[in-house]
Every structure is written in C-alpha cells, then in structure tokens.
N, C-alpha and C positions, 0 to 999 in steps of 0.2 A: 479535235479534242482526242478522239480515238487513235488517231496516227500518232499524236505526241504520246500518249500512254503507251502505246506499242513500242515506240523508239526507247523511251525510258526503261521499259521492262526488258527489251532486248539488251540495251547497254548493261543494265543491272546482271543479266544471266552471263553476259559475256565475262564481265569482271569476275563475277562469283566463280565461274568455271576456270578461270585462268588461275585465281588464288587456290582453288581446291587442287587443281593439278599440281601447282608448285608445292603446296603444303603435303600433299601425297607423296611427292618426290623427296622432298626433305625428310618426312617421317620414315620413308622406306629406306632411305640411305642410312638413316640411324639405327633402325630396329630390324630390317629384314636381312637376314643372313643366308648366302648361298654360297655354292662352291666357287672358288677362286679361279677364274678363267683370264685374269689379266695378264697381258704379255709381260709388264713390269711387275712381277710378283715380288712381294716383300716376305722376309721370314715372318713365321707366325709369332705372336706374341702370346705369352702364356700368363693366366691370371693366377696369382698365388692367394687364392681366397681361403684356403683351408690349411690347417695344421698349425695355426698360430696359437699362442697361449700367452698368459701374463702370470704373474706371482702375486696371489693374495693370502696374506697372513702365513707365509712361508710354504703355501701350497700351489700346485700348478693348477690354473684355471683355464680349461679348453675354451677356445673361441669357435663357434660352430662354423662361421663363415664371415667374409668381409663383403661389404662394408657393415660396420656395426657401431652402435653408440653404447658406452660403458659409463657408469656413474660410479664414483667413489670418492667421497668427501674427505677422506682421510689421507690423500696424498696430493702432492703439488703437480707431479707428472706421472705419465703412465708409460711403461716400456712392455712392448710385446715382443716375443721370440718366434722363431721359425728355424728349424733345423734343416739347413740347405742340403739336401741329399744329392741333387742334380749338379753335374760338373758345370762351371761356368763357360758359356760359350765365347767365342772371341768377340771381343767389344760388347760383352754382356752389360746391361744395366736393369737396376731396378726403377719403376716409375709409379709415382704416386702423387695425388693432390695432398694439400695440407689442411684444407677448411679453416683457414685463419689461425693455424696453430704453428708453434716451433716445433721443428722436425730435427732429429739427430739420429744417424744410423751407424751401427758398430757391427763389426766382424770379429767375434772374439773380443779381444781387447783393443782391437784398433778401429779408431773412428774413421768411418768411410765419408761422411757427409754431415754438414750442419746447415741449417737454415732458421735464421729467426734470431739468433743472439745478437747480431748487429742492428737490428730494425727497431730497437726502442727510440721513440722520438722524445720530444720535450715533456710530453705527459702520456704515458701508456705505450703499447706495442702497436705498430702499423706492419701486419704480416701479410694481409691479402690471402688471396687463394691462388697459388701458382702450381704448375707441374714441377715436381721435384725429381730430378733424373740422378741416380746414384749409381756411379761406375763400380762394377764388381771385378776386383784385380784377381789375377791368378792366384790359385790356392785357397780360395773361399770354399771349395767344395769340401763338405762334411763339417764345416763351421757352423755355428749358430748366429743367425742374424738378428740383431736386436734394434727395434725402431722405438726410439723414445719421443714422445709427443707431450708437449707442454702447452696448455690452454690458459694463457693469462686472462683472457677476457670471460672465460667461464670455467674457473677452477673447480675441479672435482667432476667435470663432465667433458668427455672427449668423443670426437667423431673420429672413428678409425676408417679411412678410406680403403678402397680395393687397391691393392698393390699388384702390379703388373711386371712381367719379366720378359725380356727379348733383348736383341741386339739394338744399338744406339740408332742405327739408321730407321729401322722398323718402328721404334717409338717415335722418333721424330716426326716420320710420316703420319702416324696415328694422331699424334698432337695436332699436326697441321691439318688434318682433315676434320678434326674436332672444332677448330677455330673457323673452318669454312663458312659455316652458318651465320656466325656473328659477323664475319668479314662481309658476306653478301648484304646482310642486313644494314651494315654500317654504310657500304656504298650507295646502295639504294636509297636510304633515308636520308644521307648525306647529300645526294643529288637533289632529293625532293625539298629539303630544308633550304639548300643553296638557291634552289630556283624560285622559291617563294621570297627569299630576301633579294634576289636579283629583280623580281617583278616589282617589289616595293621600290628599289632604286630608280628602275625605270619610270614608274609612276611618278616618283618625285622629281625626276630630272625633266620629264615632260609636263611637270605642273598640273597633273591629273590627280583626283582624289576618289577613285572608285574604292572605297574603304581600304585605303592603302595600309592603315595600321594593322588590319586584319592579317596581311601577308607578313608583316614584320613580325608580329607576335607569334603566328604560326610557324615561321621560319625559325625564329629563335628557339621555340620549344622542341622543334624537331632536332635542331642541331645540338642543342644542350643535352637532350635526353639521348641522342645518339653518341655524344662524347662520354656520357656516363655509362652507357652500355659497353663502349669500347675499354674505357679505363677500369671497369669493374670486371673485364674479362681476362683471359691469359693472353691476349694479343699483345699487350706491352711487353710481355716477357721476351718476345721475338725482336723487340726494336731497341730496348735499353737494359742495362745493367741497374740502374738506378730506379728502383719500383717504388720506394717509400713516397717521393712526391708525387708519382701517379696516383697512389692509394689516397693521399690527402686531398687531391684534386677531385678525385671520385667522390669522396664523401661531400665537398663544398658543391659539386654540380648537383648532387642529389638532393641537397638542401635547396638550391636555386632553380631547380628545374620547374617547379609548379608556378613560378612568378609569371612567365610569359602566358601560360595557359589561363591563369586568373585574369590576366589583362585582356586576353582575347574574349574570354566570358564576359568580361564587363562591357566589351563592345557590343556584344549581341543582346545582352539583358537590358530591358528598359528599367528595372527596378532592382535594388539589392547592391547597387554599387558601392555603397559604404562598406558592407561586409566583405565584398571581394577586395576592395582597397586596404582594409584591416589585415586580411590574411596575406596579402602580397607583402605589406610592410613587416609583418611578423616573420616571414620567410627570409626577407633581406636581412632583418635584425639578427635572426638565428644564424645566417651565413657569416655575418660579420663577427658575432660573438664566438661561434666556433673557431673561425680562424684566430682570433686574438687570444681566446682563453687556451687553445692548444699551443701556440706558439710561445706564450708566456708560462707553458707548464702547468696551468692551472686544472684544466679538464681534458680528459682523454675524448677523442673524437667520438669514439663507440659509445661512451657514456652520454653524448647529447643525442644518440640516435632515437630514444624514446619520445624526445620533444618533436624531433622532426616527424616521426611516425604519426604522433597526436595531431600535428598540424595537417599532415596529409589526410588523415581521416576526417578532420573538420573540413578540409576541402572538398573531399568526395561528397560528404553529407551537405554541405552548402551548395555545391553544384546540382546534385539531385533535386534539393529542395526548390532552388530558384528556377531550374529548367522546368520542373513540373509546373510551378506556379506560373512561369511565362507561357507555358504550353495550354494549360487549363483555362487560366484566368484572362490572358491577354492573347490568346491564340498566336503566339509567336513561334511560328513553324521551325525556324532555325534551331531552337533548342531541342527539338525532337531529335535531329541528327546527333546533337551532343549527347544526349541519353543513350542513344545506340551505341556510340563510341565508348562511353563509359561502361556499359554492359559487356561490350567486347573485350574492353581491357580487364574488366573485373573477372571475366570468364577465363582469359589467359592467365590472370595472376592465381587463381584458384587452381587450374590444371597444372602450374608450374609447382605450386606448393604441393599438391598431391603427388607430383613426380618427384619433388625434392625430399619429402619425409621418408620414403622407403630407401632413397639414394639407389634406385635400380637403373637410372639412365644418367649418362656423363653430362648431357647438356639440359641442366634444370630449367634454363631460362628460354627454352625453345618455345615453349607455349605463350609465355609472357611477351616475347618479341612479337610473335604473331598477334596477340592482343594488342600490342603497342601499334602495329602496322595498321590494324583496323581502327584504332582510335586516331591515328595520323589520317586516315583517309576520310574518317567523318569529319574532323575538323577542317580539312583541306576542301570538303565538298561544300560545308557551310560558307567558308570564306569565299569560294569561287561563286556560291550561290549568290552570296550578298554583293559581290563585286559585279557579277553580270546583270543583277537586277538594278544595281545603280547605273551601270553602263547603259542599260536599255532606257531607263529613265532619262539620263543625260542626252542620249541620242534622240529621244522623242522630243526633249526640249530644244535641242540644236535644230531638229527638223521644223518645229514650229516657229523657231526664231528666224530660220531662213526663209519660210513660207511667209512670215510677216514682212519680208523685204523683198519679195519675188512676186512678179505679176503673173497671175495664174494662167493667163491665155497665152502670153507669148514667152514665158520663161526668163525674161530678162528683169532687171531690177525695177522697183515701183517707186512711186513718188515718196514713200517713207525712206526707201534706200538712198534717193537722190538727197532728201534733207539730212539724212544721217551722214552721208559722205561729204556733204557740203559743210556741215558742222565740224567735222574732222579736220578738213583742210583750212576752215577759219581757225581752229585752235592752234594748228601747226605753225602759224606766222611764218610759213616758208616764202622765201624771196623768188622761187621759181615763177616763170610765166606760165599762165593757164589759158586753155581754151575751152569754150563752150559751144557746142553745135546744137541747134533745135530743128526738128522735123515735124512735119504736118501732112496728113493724108488728105488729098484733094478729093472733093466730090463724094465724101463718105456719107452724107445724109442722103444724096441722090441714089446712091447704090442701096441703102437701107430701105429706102421708100420704093426703089423699082424692082430690086431683086430679093429684098428680103435681109434680115438681119444676119443670116448665115453667111451670105454673100460679103456683107459688111465686115464680118468677123475675120473673113479670109483675106481681105484687104489689110486689115490690121496686123494679122500674122505675118503676111508677106513683106509688109513694110518692116516689121520688126526685124525679120530675118535679114532684110537688106542692110538694115543699120548695124546689126550685129556682125554681119559678115564682113563689112567694110571697116568698121571701126573698133571691134573688140581688141585687136592688136595693140590699138594705140590709146584706148581710153575705156571708159566705164558706161555701159549704155543702159537707159532707163525708158521706161513708158510712164509719163508723168500725168498723162490725161487720157481721155477717151481715144483721141486719134493724134496725140502729140508725144513726141519722144525727144530725148535729150542725150548728149554724150559729154562728159567731163574729160578733159585731157590735161596732161601735165607735162610741161617741158618738151612739147613736140614741135618740130620745125613745120613752118608753113606749108613746105612743099609736100610733107607727108600727109597734112591734112587735106590739101587739094587732091592728092592722089586718092585718098579715102573718099572724098566727095565724088571723084570720078567713078570709082568703083561701086559707090552707092547708086549713082544714075544708072549705070550699066545693070545692076542688079534690079532695078525698078522696072526698066525697059524689058528685062528678061522675064520677070514675073507677070508684066503687064501683057506680054504675049500669051501667056498660059492662062490668063483670066478672061471669061467671055465679057465680064463687066469693065475689063480695063483696069490699070492701076497707075496712079500719078501721085507724086509727093513733091513737096517743096521743102527746101532747107537753107539754113543760114548759119555762119559761125563768126565769132569775134575772139579776139586773144587780148590778154592784159595781164597785169601783175597783180600780186596779193597786196592790196591796198588797205586791208583791214576788215571789219566785221561786215558779213554779206556781201564780199566781193564777189562770190559764185553767182548769187542771185543777180547782182547787177550785170554781170557778163551774160547771165542767161536772157534777161529782159533785152539787152542789146542784140543778141543773137536772134530772139523771137521777133524783134522789129526787123531785121535783116531778112529772116524767113519770109515775114509777109511782104516785104519790098519785092523779094524774089518771086512770090506767087503772084504779085499784081503784074509785074513785068511779063510773066508768062501768060496771064490773061490777055493783056494788051497785044502781046504777039501773036496770039491765036486770031485776035479780031483783024 
C-alpha cells in the first residue's frame, strides 16, 4: 500500500512540476520584458496610449491613457482624437482591438478604415473581437487621427482599447505571437479530445464496454470547448475573411458546450439524473431557439446570452450539490475529482476576469484556458479511473471464468470445459468428421499407495504434458477425471492422429525413464460424423472402450 501511495504521489508531483514549468514559461513570455537579443529582430512597436481626447459639450476632454472605459448616454458613438506629430514610417500601420464594437478611422477628412458597417445580421450586429490594422498613407504627419467607435450592443458605454503604432511586419509578428498560446492550447486539447473519441470508437469496434460512454462524452466536451475557444479568439482572422459565420458558430458552441459534460456527470452520479437530463434538454433547446430566432430576425444572439449564463450558473450549482451529496452520503469518490476540476476552472475564470477588468494584459483568457486544462485533466482522470476499474473487474471475471474451465494441477481443460465444448459442437450441426481420443494412467493406485500421492500427482502431470505435447496442435485436450484424459479433434486425417499417438507413446517412454516409479498409460480413439445430439459423448464412450481394450492387450502381452 505504501509503494502504491508513493507511486501516485510521485506521478502527481511530476505532472504538477511540468504544468508549473509550462505555466511559468507562458506567463514569462507574456509579462517579462528583457533586452532584445534576437537574431531576427523586428522593428519596435510604439503604444499610442497618451495624448488622446474627445469632445464633450463642445470642449476637449483629455484621456489620461488607453485602454479606458467611457460612459456617455447622450451619444450613439464616441470619437477620440490624436494629433499625430511623428512622421509615418514606411509601411506604417495603427493596430487596435475593437472589443465587439464598430470602428472607423479618419485622417483629417479622409476615411482610412472601417469595420462593422457590413456585419449586421438578420437580428443585430455580429462584430466579434478582432485586430484592426489601419494603413497610414504618406502625408498623414501633422494631421489629426480620429477613431470613431460605435457600440451597438452597449450604447452609451465604450471600451477604448490600447492603440499601437509600427510597421506592418512588426505588427503581424506581434499578433501572431499573441495567438501562439491559444494555438498551443487548441492543438493539445484537440489531440486529447480526439484521443478520447478514438478510444470510444475502438472500444465499440472491439465490442468492449469499459464505460465507453465516458470517453465519448469527455471527448465531445473537449472538442466542442476547444472549437469555442478557437472561434472566440483572433485565430479565424488568419484563416478567412468571412468572420460573421465564425462568430455565430462561436455563440452556438458556447450554448452547446455544457451538454456532453452534463451527460458525463450523469454517468458517474448515482442520483440526480433527472435534474441533469433537464439541464441538458434546456441547453439543447436554447441552442435550437437561438439559431432559429436569429435566422428569422427575431432575437439577437447577444440578447440570448443572459439565458445561457443563467443555465450555466444552474449547471455549476447542480454539479457542486450533486457531487457533494454523492461524495458525503454515497461515498462516490469519482465526484471528488470533478469537484477539484470545478474549483480549478472557477479559479481560472476569476483570474481571467480580474485580468480583464483593468485591461492590462492582452491575453485575458490565459488563466481561463489554464483552468480549463485543469478541468479537462480532472474529468479525464475520472473517466480513466472508472474505465480501469471496470477493466480490472472484467479481467478478474475472465480469470475466474478461465479457472472454472481449467484443471488446476495440469493446466489443461477440465471436465466442465469438455462438456462446454461438446455442447458447442452439438449446437453447430456441423457435417465434418470428428475424432475423440481417451487416455488413462496405468498403475496410479499402486504408485499412490507405494510412493505417496506426490508421486502419483507427478504421474498425472507427466501424462498431461505428454497428451498436450502430442495433440494440442490438432485438438483440444482435457483432464476429465482423476487419471483420465480426452482429446476432441475436428476434421483431422487418420494419419495425423496416428502420428500424434506415436508422439504420445514416445513422450510416455521419455517421462517414464525420468520417473523412479515409472510411467505407463493406455489410449484409444474413434472417428465419426455428427449424427445429432450427444454424438461427442457417443464417440467418447467408444474411444474409452478401445482404450480399455488396449490396456487389456498390454497386460496380456506382459504375461
């Protein structure tokens, strides 16, 4: 027990150290800044976080720094200004996120960029959060840059992002680096989810049921949540120009994501299945209604988010309640690891929220992804734990089943195995010819009385080895009594059977020379067709008769 505990503790520390090292590396890449010693150095990107202002009641209102949140219920859009004093470098661009808002950029009276005007769907705006890259033409030096922001979903409240300045190649490299964390997460979790789905397919293909539904539910949850993370990120901006369908898919994936998790939780909880089924149905109906109402122009997708958030809160509350009840009242240890996963995910979500509110880091979902990985691992552990437990039970049952049909002393089939196989052959109604051979150890009682039962057991084992060595290639061997053995053969030529008997007699002579008490055995065989019920037993009795005839002939020959 101590060795098992030590192994588990060591494995836990190894996994924890790897996660800590990887997390420290990712955090350091995002937050620690050092001198640039890269061979392939890029041009520096400047943050234009100061010097901005907007017009309020005809007066200039200074903005201390970006990013910032501004509230003004008296206007539909907000325009901020910056007097661009520095000359525009070659291939210079401005770069900013839009935080689900429409963006227009002007230099004087000239419109340089527009995003969002063409993103109005059947019901409401689908803007997403993208990187807006604005080319700065020659002659922009000395002009006032105006950035107009329209927030259709939260009118009167604007999130003004940090605006950066640099050449296009440097900005593209920066954006690519910001997507590396999400890309690595997507690859790892995608492989994990696909692996679980593959295990489910293999188990079904092999006809095994080691809690295979656990694997498909966990796999679907990981794949759907990974797709949601990707579609909710800026990665699709590198892959397609048509982002609106991607954002619609992201909304629907977010609504659908809890369903496989609830189905998995239903598998491990002994009680509360009705509540979990009800929540799953509500999420499915919410997904269908969101899609239909949006396509028909009835309700904007964003307007349906409060319902989804409410259902998610209900899911978290139900999960915690059911897992605690299972753990405390029914001693279901699997739910303990689900609770750990929920705590890890909640911690990641709160850290992401804490990072998002001040808008100090660009990757607000970093901590949420780390929490999601912890949640994945806890669910995967529960699934594997349940699967391995069922596998051990199945292996133990298979071991007991085999022992029930195996002779403990000799290792070959016992009388129960002979009866089982005979019944199978009777049911097949096969027209092939069959042969049955029967063997008996001579003088076993004399050996037991003279040399002891240990010597008699040795004779039985040696005879069994002789039968198995000679006949296992052409038939199935059994010990059907104390000193009696049998072989069932199917569609075997007479010549092969005679050769096996010669090999058997040679084995008996060989073992007899090595035994102080000697070894002798008699045998006989008959062949016949499947004539109906109990034909194997009929052949057995005929072979048994021949075996005794052979034994009598041997006794008369000795006299």
